[in-house]
Backbone as ProteinMPNN parsed JSONL, in Angstrom:
{"seq_chain_A": "MASTFVARPNSQAIDVGMAILAGIVAMAVFTVIEIAFSWAMRGTSPWQPLVVFGTAALHALMPSAHAGGGIRTMLAGAALLIALGALSGVILAYIVDRIGVAGAAITGAIFGLAMYAVDMYGVARLFPALLDLRDWMSALAYAIQGALAAALYKVTREEAPAVDVDSGRDLRRLRNVPLV", "coords_chain_A": {"N_chain_A": [[23.988, 17.544, -37.107], [21.071, 16.577, -36.604], [18.668, 14.995, -34.689], [15.789, 13.395, -34.137], [13.346, 12.847, -31.514], [10.877, 10.505, -30.896], [8.696, 9.828, -28.651], [7.454, 6.627, -27.115], [4.0, 5.688, -27.25], [2.221, 6.299, -24.776], [-0.476, 5.671, -23.392], [-1.584, 4.315, -21.31], [-2.695, 4.76, -18.309], [-2.684, 4.783, -14.656], [-5.121, 3.112, -12.709], [-6.819, 4.877, -10.522], [-8.69, 4.574, -8.62], [-8.948, 1.597, -8.13], [-6.285, 1.303, -7.249], [-6.233, 2.785, -4.815], [-8.317, 1.214, -3.52], [-6.86, -1.443, -3.426], [-4.727, -0.389, -1.76], [-6.16, 0.381, 0.401], [-7.144, -2.167, 1.227], [-4.965, -3.918, 1.752], [-3.983, -2.433, 3.682], [-5.834, -3.02, 5.708], [-5.173, -5.727, 5.97], [-2.62, -5.436, 7.279], [-3.153, -3.96, 9.505], [-4.761, -5.979, 11.029], [-2.656, -8.071, 11.146], [-0.657, -6.353, 12.845], [-2.229, -6.094, 15.171], [-2.597, -8.946, 15.638], [-0.046, -9.481, 16.239], [0.403, -7.966, 18.47], [-1.163, -8.951, 20.608], [-0.546, -11.703, 20.455], [2.477, -11.91, 20.576], [3.683, -9.722, 21.756], [2.499, -9.401, 23.839], [0.906, -7.289, 24.626], [-2.041, -5.043, 24.637], [-4.604, -5.989, 22.322], [-5.103, -3.789, 20.833], [-3.267, -2.051, 20.683], [-1.653, -1.141, 18.561], [-3.619, 0.454, 17.066], [-4.019, 2.369, 18.902], [-1.456, 3.514, 19.016], [-0.93, 4.633, 16.411], [-3.151, 6.29, 16.332], [-2.717, 8.053, 18.779], [-0.141, 9.193, 17.507], [-1.45, 10.614, 15.141], [-3.345, 12.199, 16.539], [-1.75, 13.911, 18.13], [-0.278, 15.134, 15.98], [-2.483, 16.696, 14.76], [-3.245, 17.991, 17.08], [-1.281, 19.087, 19.068], [-1.256, 20.034, 21.806], [-2.9, 18.663, 23.122], [-3.912, 15.882, 25.203], [-3.73, 12.485, 24.235], [-4.821, 10.056, 25.288], [-6.093, 6.65, 25.36], [-8.548, 5.716, 24.468], [-11.639, 5.112, 22.762], [-11.873, 6.903, 20.941], [-9.055, 7.636, 20.255], [-8.285, 5.231, 18.976], [-10.1, 5.207, 16.986], [-9.261, 7.336, 15.568], [-6.579, 6.375, 15.019], [-7.157, 4.325, 13.027], [-8.519, 5.824, 11.137], [-6.232, 7.246, 10.193], [-4.654, 5.075, 9.307], [-6.202, 4.106, 7.322], [-6.135, 6.35, 5.522], [-3.441, 6.287, 5.115], [-3.126, 3.872, 3.738], [-4.387, 4.344, 1.53], [-3.059, 6.389, 0.312], [-0.611, 4.885, 0.018], [-1.223, 2.876, -1.713], [-1.842, 4.401, -4.055], [0.8, 5.493, -4.535], [2.397, 2.997, -4.941], [1.049, 2.114, -7.281], [1.882, 3.646, -9.242], [4.5, 3.174, -9.295], [4.819, 0.361, -9.798], [3.446, -0.027, -12.285], [4.206, -0.925, -14.717], [5.325, -3.484, -14.387], [5.42, -6.907, -13.914], [3.298, -9.186, -11.982], [4.542, -10.515, -9.793], [7.123, -9.29, -9.866], [6.144, -6.703, -8.886], [5.133, -7.621, -6.309], [7.409, -8.193, -4.916], [8.663, -5.611, -5.23], [6.852, -3.966, -3.944], [7.201, -5.187, -1.28], [9.941, -4.337, -0.895], [9.268, -1.69, -0.779], [7.517, -1.408, 1.409], [9.36, -2.017, 3.532], [10.905, 0.319, 3.218], [9.288, 2.28, 3.842], [8.608, 1.328, 6.533], [11.146, 1.98, 7.692], [11.203, 4.816, 7.283], [8.967, 5.574, 8.931], [9.468, 4.402, 11.647], [12.099, 5.477, 12.202], [12.274, 8.056, 11.094], [9.93, 9.478, 11.347], [9.083, 8.644, 13.916], [10.8, 10.285, 15.512], [9.499, 12.561, 15.526], [7.133, 11.83, 16.824], [7.23, 10.141, 19.464], [5.473, 8.181, 20.329], [5.075, 6.042, 18.356], [7.597, 4.376, 18.621], [7.08, 2.372, 20.031], [6.311, 0.287, 18.365], [8.595, -0.472, 17.119], [10.025, -2.988, 15.896], [10.788, -6.071, 14.672], [8.425, -7.384, 14.026], [6.794, -5.585, 13.217], [8.275, -4.4, 11.098], [7.962, -6.896, 9.233], [5.129, -6.803, 9.1], [4.717, -4.405, 7.751], [6.124, -4.886, 5.182], [4.651, -7.07, 4.13], [2.258, -5.456, 3.868], [3.074, -3.833, 1.839], [3.773, -5.61, -0.195], [1.296, -6.869, -0.656], [-0.379, -4.65, -1.228], [0.494, -3.722, -3.848], [0.641, -6.341, -5.475], [-2.046, -6.777, -5.407], [-3.08, -4.719, -6.602], [-1.759, -5.005, -9.372], [-2.832, -7.479, -9.782], [-5.419, -6.867, -10.163], [-5.328, -5.343, -12.618], [-4.324, -6.769, -14.603], [-4.429, -7.874, -17.972], [-7.048, -9.779, -19.273], [-7.016, -12.785, -21.493], [-7.632, -12.031, -24.989], [-9.914, -14.083, -26.355], [-11.498, -15.514, -28.955], [-14.68, -16.921, -28.177], [-16.327, -18.763, -29.699], [-14.59, -19.642, -31.594], [-12.221, -20.239, -30.533], [-10.016, -18.879, -31.111], [-7.367, -16.883, -30.955], [-7.307, -13.43, -30.567], [-5.864, -11.142, -30.108], [-3.59, -10.454, -31.817], [-4.876, -8.903, -33.652], [-5.101, -6.403, -32.696], [-3.585, -4.071, -33.468], [-4.137, -3.622, -36.204], [-4.651, -1.854, -39.017], [-7.952, -0.185, -39.751], [-8.679, 0.782, -42.234]], "CA_chain_A": [[23.129, 16.218, -37.361], [19.65, 16.822, -35.967], [17.839, 13.565, -34.496], [14.408, 13.543, -33.528], [12.91, 11.772, -30.74], [9.682, 10.105, -30.74], [8.115, 8.88, -27.328], [6.404, 5.762, -27.206], [2.587, 6.144, -26.89], [2.126, 6.05, -23.021], [-1.862, 5.865, -23.148], [-2.054, 3.734, -20.204], [-2.412, 5.496, -17.046], [-2.953, 4.095, -13.472], [-6.459, 3.226, -12.17], [-6.78, 5.293, -9.201], [-9.629, 3.872, -7.903], [-8.325, 0.378, -7.853], [-4.827, 1.648, -6.418], [-6.947, 3.191, -3.629], [-8.889, 0.038, -2.924], [-5.821, -2.2, -3.114], [-3.998, 0.12, -0.609], [-6.889, 0.188, 1.745], [-7.355, -3.782, 1.744], [-3.644, -4.101, 2.178], [-3.943, -1.721, 5.249], [-6.662, -3.72, 6.7], [-4.462, -6.724, 6.581], [-1.569, -5.021, 7.958], [-3.841, -3.9, 10.768], [-4.878, -7.446, 11.612], [-1.374, -8.582, 11.453], [-0.137, -5.756, 14.117], [-3.262, -6.639, 16.289], [-2.276, -10.359, 16.139], [1.332, -9.505, 16.81], [0.424, -7.311, 19.749], [-1.763, -9.75, 21.227], [0.035, -13.104, 20.546], [3.861, -11.842, 20.664], [4.171, -8.48, 22.232], [1.982, -9.496, 25.301], [0.201, -6.148, 25.084], [-3.344, -5.093, 24.348], [-4.456, -6.196, 20.729], [-5.777, -2.593, 20.161], [-2.251, -1.014, 21.029], [-1.246, -0.533, 17.376], [-4.504, 1.487, 16.691], [-3.777, 3.394, 19.921], [-0.172, 4.157, 18.847], [-1.014, 5.164, 15.394], [-3.998, 7.336, 16.907], [-1.866, 8.86, 19.306], [0.575, 10.025, 16.719], [-2.275, 11.289, 14.447], [-3.809, 13.425, 17.409], [-0.582, 14.764, 18.455], [0.024, 15.608, 14.632], [-3.45, 17.573, 14.564], [-3.57, 18.908, 18.308], [0.074, 18.86, 19.725], [-1.101, 20.315, 23.265], [-3.816, 17.687, 23.648], [-3.448, 14.66, 25.656], [-4.564, 11.54, 23.316], [-5.491, 9.094, 26.027], [-5.856, 5.479, 24.868], [-9.614, 5.101, 24.347], [-12.145, 4.512, 21.444], [-11.532, 7.976, 19.978], [-7.679, 7.554, 19.906], [-8.161, 4.005, 18.098], [-10.747, 5.672, 15.666], [-8.065, 8.224, 14.817], [-5.474, 5.552, 14.377], [-7.92, 3.662, 11.958], [-8.754, 6.717, 10.051], [-4.942, 7.338, 9.641], [-4.109, 4.097, 8.621], [-6.919, 4.104, 5.961], [-5.581, 7.159, 4.683], [-1.956, 6.018, 4.529], [-3.252, 2.803, 2.774], [-5.022, 4.789, 0.2], [-1.918, 6.983, -0.403], [0.618, 4.136, -0.369], [-1.811, 2.355, -2.813], [-1.388, 5.212, -5.519], [2.358, 5.492, -4.905], [2.79, 1.748, -5.416], [0.556, 1.832, -8.509], [2.735, 4.498, -10.219], [5.918, 2.482, -9.133], [4.768, -0.997, -10.503], [2.358, -0.044, -13.15], [4.559, -1.593, -15.956], [5.883, -4.624, -14.177], [4.702, -7.936, -13.638], [2.772, -9.331, -10.686], [5.846, -11.03, -9.029], [8.309, -8.101, -9.46], [5.213, -5.744, -8.087], [5.103, -7.987, -5.002], [8.808, -7.816, -4.424], [8.815, -4.059, -5.182], [5.971, -3.411, -2.682], [7.861, -5.478, -0.04], [10.702, -3.169, -0.54], [8.418, -0.303, -0.424], [7.019, -1.644, 2.652], [10.446, -1.997, 4.618], [11.374, 1.478, 3.108], [8.075, 2.926, 4.747], [8.907, 0.902, 8.115], [12.355, 2.903, 7.885], [10.742, 6.148, 7.232], [8.108, 5.667, 9.817], [9.989, 4.022, 12.773], [13.226, 5.94, 12.468], [12.191, 9.219, 11.005], [8.583, 10.016, 11.964], [9.152, 8.476, 15.333], [11.375, 11.323, 15.954], [8.487, 13.791, 15.964], [5.911, 11.344, 17.377], [7.648, 9.196, 20.045], [4.546, 6.725, 20.642], [5.623, 5.021, 17.25], [8.592, 3.599, 18.98], [6.398, 1.078, 20.788], [5.968, -0.396, 17.369], [9.91, -0.573, 16.357], [10.32, -4.295, 16.106], [10.773, -7.103, 13.554], [7.017, -7.837, 13.885], [6.082, -4.313, 12.579], [8.769, -4.621, 9.842], [7.319, -7.667, 8.706], [3.866, -6.384, 8.662], [4.925, -3.348, 6.799], [6.547, -5.519, 4.129], [3.593, -7.708, 3.904], [1.291, -4.665, 3.421], [3.591, -3.253, 0.591], [3.663, -6.615, -1.313], [0.044, -7.126, -0.823], [-0.758, -3.667, -2.173], [1.075, -3.968, -5.172], [0.353, -7.479, -6.029], [-3.494, -6.615, -5.499], [-3.197, -3.917, -7.68], [-1.394, -5.765, -10.577], [-3.797, -8.881, -10.402], [-6.708, -6.224, -11.026], [-4.786, -4.498, -13.854], [-3.898, -7.773, -15.654], [-5.516, -8.015, -19.007], [-7.734, -11.151, -19.83], [-6.619, -12.995, -22.95], [-8.749, -11.833, -26.073], [-9.935, -14.989, -27.25], [-12.827, -15.695, -29.533], [-15.24, -17.967, -27.579], [-16.717, -19.492, -30.44], [-13.577, -20.594, -32.513], [-10.895, -20.399, -29.875], [-8.682, -18.097, -31.802], [-6.598, -15.781, -30.238], [-7.66, -11.954, -31.405], [-4.795, -10.244, -29.471], [-2.879, -10.0, -32.873], [-5.739, -7.845, -34.479], [-5.049, -5.03, -31.824], [-2.809, -2.962, -34.189], [-4.45, -3.807, -37.579], [-5.558, -0.637, -39.35], [-9.092, -0.669, -40.194], [-8.928, 1.216, -43.668]], "C_chain_A": [[21.98, 16.581, -36.366], [19.241, 15.339, -35.842], [16.609, 14.035, -33.84], [14.013, 12.486, -32.607], [11.592, 11.606, -30.743], [9.308, 9.304, -29.536], [7.371, 7.988, -27.988], [5.072, 6.042, -26.825], [2.598, 5.74, -25.478], [0.485, 6.432, -22.949], [-2.314, 5.297, -21.951], [-1.624, 4.376, -18.763], [-2.989, 4.506, -15.71], [-4.62, 4.093, -13.274], [-6.482, 3.463, -10.641], [-7.679, 4.68, -8.251], [-9.192, 2.254, -7.286], [-7.094, 0.29, -7.036], [-5.355, 1.855, -4.919], [-7.512, 1.954, -2.828], [-7.933, -0.959, -2.424], [-5.001, -1.799, -1.901], [-4.884, -0.054, 0.695], [-7.06, -1.309, 2.153], [-6.053, -4.294, 2.387], [-3.382, -3.665, 3.631], [-4.795, -2.332, 6.141], [-5.858, -4.977, 7.176], [-3.205, -6.554, 7.488], [-1.956, -4.667, 9.361], [-4.164, -5.115, 11.631], [-3.639, -8.057, 12.197], [-0.613, -7.952, 12.779], [-1.077, -6.197, 15.321], [-2.801, -7.853, 16.818], [-0.912, -10.53, 16.859], [1.175, -9.078, 18.369], [-0.157, -8.209, 20.738], [-0.931, -11.21, 21.819], [1.681, -12.818, 20.894], [4.45, -10.813, 21.506], [3.517, -8.752, 23.702], [1.395, -8.224, 25.652], [-1.31, -6.009, 24.595], [-3.392, -5.368, 22.865], [-4.905, -4.8, 20.091], [-4.48, -1.62, 20.287], [-1.65, -0.454, 19.664], [-2.214, 0.706, 16.924], [-4.157, 2.608, 17.572], [-2.429, 4.344, 19.501], [-0.466, 5.046, 17.527], [-2.089, 6.396, 15.644], [-3.437, 8.404, 17.568], [-1.055, 9.749, 18.377], [-0.337, 10.976, 15.911], [-2.865, 12.578, 15.274], [-3.046, 14.322, 17.962], [-0.33, 15.716, 17.274], [-0.928, 16.963, 14.505], [-3.575, 18.442, 15.881], [-2.343, 18.699, 18.922], [-0.131, 19.053, 21.377], [-2.327, 19.313, 23.963], [-3.541, 16.418, 24.066], [-4.521, 13.482, 25.078], [-5.325, 10.607, 24.11], [-5.043, 7.697, 25.315], [-7.476, 5.023, 24.515], [-10.257, 5.071, 23.02], [-11.676, 5.882, 20.543], [-10.073, 7.805, 19.28], [-7.644, 6.261, 18.865], [-9.108, 4.546, 16.786], [-9.793, 6.539, 14.852], [-6.946, 7.538, 14.368], [-5.878, 4.885, 12.998], [-8.188, 4.708, 10.786], [-7.304, 7.094, 9.421], [-4.331, 6.448, 8.729], [-4.975, 3.843, 7.121], [-6.457, 5.084, 4.883], [-4.245, 6.821, 3.987], [-2.082, 4.767, 3.629], [-3.813, 3.252, 1.48], [-3.757, 5.56, -0.683], [-0.962, 6.05, -0.97], [0.059, 3.004, -1.621], [-1.443, 3.016, -4.275], [-0.13, 5.271, -5.712], [2.806, 4.337, -5.707], [2.199, 1.48, -6.644], [1.407, 2.522, -9.573], [4.044, 3.791, -10.18], [5.801, 1.188, -9.851], [3.804, -1.009, -11.668], [2.912, -0.866, -14.372], [5.351, -2.744, -15.618], [5.172, -5.73, -13.992], [4.246, -8.197, -12.217], [3.909, -9.791, -9.415], [6.934, -10.118, -8.754], [7.395, -7.013, -8.72], [5.317, -6.275, -6.767], [6.493, -7.533, -4.39], [8.988, -6.391, -4.323], [8.013, -3.621, -4.034], [6.667, -3.896, -1.471], [8.913, -4.517, 0.149], [10.21, -1.89, -0.014], [8.102, -0.066, 1.063], [8.059, -1.35, 3.812], [10.866, -0.444, 4.41], [10.571, 2.506, 3.969], [8.448, 2.643, 6.29], [10.141, 2.032, 8.457], [11.974, 4.174, 8.231], [10.004, 6.446, 8.682], [8.76, 5.54, 11.362], [11.237, 5.011, 13.017], [13.287, 7.35, 11.831], [11.017, 9.907, 11.566], [8.55, 9.815, 13.347], [9.948, 9.541, 16.127], [10.611, 12.582, 16.702], [7.232, 13.23, 16.934], [6.401, 9.892, 18.264], [6.622, 7.895, 20.463], [4.641, 5.869, 19.518], [6.606, 4.277, 17.74], [7.984, 2.377, 19.711], [6.152, 0.066, 19.733], [7.486, -0.669, 16.622], [10.261, -1.897, 16.89], [10.291, -4.909, 14.678], [9.43, -7.313, 13.086], [6.332, -6.64, 12.917], [6.886, -4.278, 11.017], [8.355, -5.527, 8.797], [5.886, -7.43, 8.207], [3.9, -5.212, 7.497], [5.433, -3.946, 5.439], [5.34, -6.528, 3.387], [2.381, -6.862, 3.311], [1.829, -3.893, 2.093], [3.306, -4.422, -0.387], [2.115, -6.627, -1.553], [-0.767, -5.939, -1.653], [-0.599, -3.559, -3.496], [0.678, -5.131, -5.952], [-1.419, -7.201, -6.423], [-3.662, -5.885, -6.806], [-2.863, -4.413, -9.207], [-2.294, -6.665, -11.044], [-5.142, -8.106, -10.984], [-6.574, -5.589, -12.434], [-4.493, -5.455, -14.926], [-5.087, -8.061, -16.786], [-5.929, -9.512, -19.233], [-7.242, -11.362, -21.177], [-7.917, -12.57, -23.793], [-8.859, -13.0, -26.66], [-11.515, -15.331, -27.506], [-13.522, -16.866, -28.789], [-15.579, -19.195, -28.408], [-15.653, -20.334, -31.373], [-12.327, -20.797, -31.752], [-9.744, -19.901, -30.243], [-8.541, -17.088, -30.87], [-6.643, -14.412, -31.217], [-6.697, -10.924, -30.991], [-4.059, -9.639, -30.744], [-3.612, -8.745, -33.681], [-5.595, -6.499, -33.733], [-4.587, -3.961, -32.672], [-3.107, -2.989, -35.759], [-5.132, -2.688, -38.019], [-6.847, -1.121, -40.185], [-9.548, -0.132, -41.985], [-7.881, 0.696, -44.359]], "O_chain_A": [[22.308, 16.884, -35.219], [19.442, 14.546, -36.762], [16.548, 15.002, -33.081], [14.296, 11.313, -32.853], [10.965, 12.652, -30.576], [9.637, 8.119, -29.478], [6.759, 8.184, -29.038], [5.025, 6.805, -25.86], [3.107, 4.654, -25.2], [0.201, 7.515, -22.437], [-3.38, 5.696, -21.483], [-0.496, 4.444, -18.275], [-3.711, 3.536, -15.945], [-5.294, 5.039, -13.681], [-6.264, 2.638, -9.754], [-7.306, 4.322, -7.134], [-9.174, 1.948, -6.094], [-6.877, -0.635, -6.254], [-4.944, 1.176, -3.977], [-7.201, 1.734, -1.658], [-8.002, -1.371, -1.266], [-4.606, -2.646, -1.099], [-4.482, -0.502, 1.769], [-7.11, -1.618, 3.343], [-6.056, -4.991, 3.402], [-2.781, -4.283, 4.51], [-4.564, -2.221, 7.345], [-5.785, -5.319, 8.357], [-2.84, -7.406, 8.299], [-1.245, -4.991, 10.313], [-3.84, -5.186, 12.817], [-3.511, -8.461, 13.353], [-0.071, -8.666, 13.623], [-0.583, -6.629, 16.363], [-2.587, -8.039, 18.016], [-0.632, -11.348, 17.736], [1.692, -9.688, 19.305], [0.425, -8.223, 21.823], [-0.748, -11.644, 22.957], [2.157, -13.702, 21.607], [5.588, -10.949, 21.957], [4.09, -8.276, 24.682], [1.312, -7.938, 26.847], [-1.776, -7.041, 24.112], [-2.432, -5.072, 22.154], [-5.053, -4.731, 18.871], [-4.642, -0.434, 19.999], [-1.169, 0.679, 19.682], [-1.749, 1.763, 16.499], [-4.001, 3.731, 17.092], [-2.363, 5.568, 19.622], [-0.207, 6.244, 17.637], [-1.819, 7.476, 15.118], [-3.549, 9.555, 17.146], [-1.234, 10.966, 18.421], [-0.033, 12.167, 15.966], [-2.876, 13.722, 14.822], [-3.471, 15.429, 18.294], [-0.184, 16.923, 17.467], [-0.453, 18.067, 14.237], [-4.004, 19.59, 15.757], [-2.49, 17.662, 19.569], [0.578, 18.446, 22.179], [-2.567, 19.284, 25.17], [-2.883, 15.733, 23.283], [-5.729, 13.455, 25.313], [-6.451, 10.305, 23.714], [-3.936, 7.55, 24.797], [-7.595, 3.823, 24.27], [-9.487, 5.004, 22.061], [-11.122, 5.716, 19.457], [-9.899, 7.823, 18.062], [-6.891, 6.38, 17.898], [-8.759, 4.249, 15.643], [-9.614, 6.418, 13.64], [-6.311, 7.976, 13.409], [-5.129, 4.874, 12.021], [-8.062, 4.382, 9.606], [-7.224, 7.237, 8.201], [-3.694, 6.736, 7.715], [-4.462, 3.472, 6.066], [-6.378, 4.823, 3.683], [-3.945, 6.966, 2.802], [-1.202, 4.585, 2.788], [-3.704, 2.577, 0.457], [-3.512, 5.43, -1.882], [-0.495, 6.181, -2.101], [0.857, 2.397, -2.336], [-0.963, 2.47, -5.269], [0.303, 5.146, -6.858], [3.395, 4.419, -6.785], [2.745, 0.569, -7.267], [1.604, 1.998, -10.67], [4.708, 3.882, -11.213], [6.761, 0.898, -10.565], [3.365, -2.111, -11.996], [2.083, -1.485, -15.039], [6.129, -3.115, -16.496], [3.976, -5.46, -13.875], [4.723, -7.528, -11.301], [3.925, -9.316, -8.279], [7.576, -10.094, -7.704], [8.002, -6.379, -7.856], [5.606, -5.434, -5.916], [6.622, -6.662, -3.53], [9.485, -5.956, -3.284], [8.538, -2.907, -3.179], [6.779, -3.077, -0.56], [8.934, -3.859, 1.189], [10.637, -1.223, 0.928], [8.283, 0.939, 1.75], [7.803, -0.661, 4.799], [11.193, 0.128, 5.449], [11.089, 3.387, 4.655], [8.567, 3.538, 7.127], [10.036, 2.831, 9.388], [12.306, 4.679, 9.303], [10.36, 7.352, 9.437], [8.595, 6.444, 12.182], [11.355, 5.359, 14.192], [14.363, 7.924, 11.991], [11.186, 10.915, 12.252], [8.043, 10.687, 14.053], [9.749, 9.656, 17.336], [10.817, 13.242, 17.72], [6.52, 13.956, 17.628], [6.064, 8.769, 17.89], [7.042, 6.805, 20.853], [4.205, 4.743, 19.756], [6.564, 3.17, 17.202], [8.705, 1.392, 19.875], [5.78, -1.042, 20.119], [7.435, -1.106, 15.473], [10.699, -2.063, 18.029], [9.837, -4.32, 13.697], [9.211, -7.422, 11.88], [5.489, -6.848, 12.044], [6.261, -4.156, 9.963], [8.337, -5.166, 7.62], [5.504, -7.792, 7.094], [3.164, -5.206, 6.51], [5.027, -3.305, 4.469], [5.252, -6.636, 2.164], [1.617, -7.334, 2.468], [1.003, -3.371, 1.344], [2.609, -4.183, -1.373], [1.721, -6.381, -2.693], [-1.599, -6.179, -2.528], [-1.541, -3.31, -4.249], [0.365, -4.932, -7.125], [-1.908, -7.407, -7.533], [-4.221, -6.302, -7.821], [-3.659, -4.208, -10.123], [-2.619, -6.808, -12.223], [-5.803, -8.501, -11.944], [-7.503, -5.372, -13.212], [-4.408, -5.055, -16.088], [-6.262, -8.366, -16.582], [-5.053, -10.367, -19.363], [-7.042, -10.433, -21.959], [-9.058, -12.733, -23.361], [-8.026, -13.23, -27.537], [-12.437, -15.406, -26.694], [-12.855, -17.901, -28.788], [-15.292, -20.348, -28.085], [-15.868, -21.472, -31.791], [-11.418, -21.465, -32.245], [-8.639, -20.294, -29.867], [-9.399, -16.563, -30.161], [-6.143, -14.341, -32.34], [-6.743, -9.83, -31.553], [-3.899, -8.419, -30.78], [-3.005, -7.818, -34.216], [-6.039, -5.496, -34.293], [-5.202, -2.897, -32.612], [-2.34, -2.398, -36.52], [-6.213, -2.442, -37.483], [-6.898, -2.049, -40.992], [-10.452, -0.57, -42.697], [-7.792, 0.877, -45.574]]}, "name": "protein", "num_of_chains": 1, "seq": "MASTFVARPNSQAIDVGMAILAGIVAMAVFTVIEIAFSWAMRGTSPWQPLVVFGTAALHALMPSAHAGGGIRTMLAGAALLIALGALSGVILAYIVDRIGVAGAAITGAIFGLAMYAVDMYGVARLFPALLDLRDWMSALAYAIQGALAAALYKVTREEAPAVDVDSGRDLRRLRNVPLV"}
């Protein structure tokens, strides 16, 4: 006995531009949180997170060079965070595309904690500079970044209700009515 499988129409694709924007905005918030934690809680320079990420980026590109801690290192860190924000926004958009905003935020927070684990316990083996950020404050910042990126993406993708302004009638039910 043969059976046929007909897949549901899947015409909805992610909005890559909005995913990138949501990821970058969330990464900017992540950076501000890390800077605030470095200054207020860790007792280090507020620019330490940018220096740490910049050192890791420069060591990845030029292993023999000394990164230092100047403005170039901080700019490299900012560039790395922007790129990672865009990438994480796109990945999260694929993950949370078909769930609601609250579910997306929870999924994004879990994704952020997974990225913290990968960065601080995997990537840090190759780039020991990241060990300076291995604490609960960074874990919280990663979780907030993931939740914010996913929620921002979902909020921009939510459809506004189709309501006829003149009569106040809901026109959504007409979406699948054949025209002929």
